[in-house]
C-alpha positions in Angstrom: -76.4 -31.4 -49.5 -75.4 -31.2 -53.1 -76.1 -33.9 -55.7 -78.2 -36.9 -55.0 -79.1 -38.1 -51.5 -81.0 -40.9 -49.8 -82.4 -40.2 -46.4 -83.8 -42.8 -44.0 -85.8 -41.1 -41.3 -87.0 -42.6 -38.0 -90.6 -41.7 -37.0 -89.5 -41.6 -33.4 -86.9 -38.8 -34.1 -88.1 -35.3 -35.1 -86.6 -33.9 -38.2 -86.8 -30.5 -40.0 -86.1 -29.7 -43.6 -85.2 -26.1 -44.5 -85.4 -25.1 -48.2 -82.4 -23.0 -49.1 -82.9 -22.8 -52.9 -86.2 -21.9 -54.5 -85.1 -23.9 -57.6 -84.6 -27.1 -55.8 -86.3 -30.1 -57.4 -86.6 -33.7 -56.5 -88.9 -36.4 -55.1 -89.6 -38.1 -51.8 -91.3 -41.3 -50.9 -92.8 -42.3 -47.6 -92.9 -46.1 -46.9 -95.2 -47.3 -44.1 -94.0 -49.7 -41.5 -96.5 -52.3 -42.9 -95.0 -52.0 -46.3 -91.4 -52.4 -45.1 -92.3 -55.3 -42.9 -93.6 -57.2 -45.9 -90.3 -56.6 -47.7 -87.9 -57.4 -44.8 -87.3 -60.4 -42.6 -85.9 -58.3 -39.7 -88.1 -56.1 -37.5 -87.5 -52.4 -38.2 -86.4 -51.6 -34.7 -83.5 -54.0 -35.1 -82.2 -52.4 -38.3 -79.2 -50.1 -37.7 -80.5 -47.4 -40.0 -83.5 -46.9 -37.7 -81.5 -46.7 -34.4 -79.9 -43.5 -33.2 -76.2 -43.7 -33.9 -76.7 -46.7 -36.2 
């Protein structure tokens, strides 16, 4: 990736992150299911971004 990116990960799918540049900077946030459920009216499992191929 180059530039800005937004990644939605699924806790049921394993991911790996490989650092290719020692000068890479940025931030990451982890939102719990409980937090997201308070913000959304749809169950997480029904959202396309959390389904394989969605």
